[in-house]
C-alpha positions, 0 to 999 in steps of 0.5 A: 709355513713362514718363519720370522727372522729379525723382523721379516718373514721367510718361507720355510725353505728360505729361512736361514741364518749365517754359519757365523751366528754364535747360536750355531757355532757355540749354542750361545743363545736362549729359547722358549717353547710356547703353545697356543690352543684354540687361537689363544697363546698359553702363558705367553707373557710368562714365557717371555719373562723367562726368556728375558731372565735367561738372556740376562743370565748369559748377558745377552741384551734382546734388542726388542721390548717384551711387548714387541716380542709378544706382537711378533709371536702373534703376527707369526701365528696369524700369518701361518693361520694356526689355531693350535701350534707349538711356537719356538722363540729363539734369541742367539748372540748373533753373527760374529767370527770363529772365536768365542768373543761375544763382543764380536757379535754386533746384533742378536738374531731373533727367530720365531717358528710356529708349527705342530709338535707331537712329543710322545705317542697318544697311547702313552698319555692313556696308558702311561710312560716308562722311563729310566734313570740315566747315568748322565748327570744334570749340569752343575748350577755353578757351571751352566745353571739349568734354570737358564733355557739356553741353546746348549742342550747337549747335556739333555741330548746325552741323557735322551740318547741313553733312554733311546738306547734302553728302549724308553722315550724319556729319562730321569736325570739326577744332580751331582748329589744323586737327587732327582732333578728333572727329565731330558725335557720335562719337569717331574712330579710324584704323589705320595699320600695325597701330597704332590712333590716336585724337585725345587729349582735349586736342585737343578731343574728348569722353572717350568711354566707348565710346572707352575700351572700344575702346582697352581691347579693342585693347590686351588682346584684339587686342594692338595698339599704341594711340596717343592723338596729334594727326593731320590729315585727311591721316592719315585719307586715307592710313590703312589703316582708319578707324572711329567710336565712340559710345554710340549709334553703337557701332562703325561703319566709315568707308570714304570721307572727302572723296570719298577711299576709305580703303584699298580702300573696304571695312570693314577686318579690324581694325575688324571684329574690334573690332566683334565684341569690342565686341558680346561685351563689351556682351553679357556686362558691365554692371549687371544689372536 
């Protein structure tokens, strides 16, 4: 496997960055997780747009154009001969000193890794996922806005540890006011009376690319009413269906939350339709290579 770092390709074992890179020292950088299916990169331009938005929010100037980034992603996939892949695109502040001062970082580092990923066991996509609500709250937007996909993921990792300790694969994170924000790596949706509901971004959720694709599927293919509005865990407990979305996770049903079964404890029919439509979308759309 070859890894792209600052315009060159390196074997996996030789793909290295400086220990003085502020991405390593301080989590100072941004990233995207992207998928390719059947030699098509799904929503590549939307991911690159979000990368640049995240970079702008942390005042990090990416030293390549969007078109150059797109070309580099495609080249990395080609050189690794991958038709179905997970792509990790990372931009760090770059090499500096041991202090915080970002002015000491003269040139950002750009890294592209293409590989495989399995976030959850296949059986959970068929039987559904059990999750818990954790005590770790989502970052305050006024401190580190969750809309920024930054390299600082300790908040999410704390929540993931809580879930693992409880024997679950995923965790629901609330915001400071007790509203459902998102999971440790996924957006969350509920269905109640044929209405699809997901937390608005201002609650403390990442504006997910898969989230937006699912909203579009629900509106155009399934003709569902879609609402982006705050809700609490009570609304999950009493929902007809629940599922999570993310680039790595794709669309996965949730059947139990905090030991409470969602409806009858099996993946819902609307969720199954959304999964089917999403798979078809990934198969037929995207930038070919």
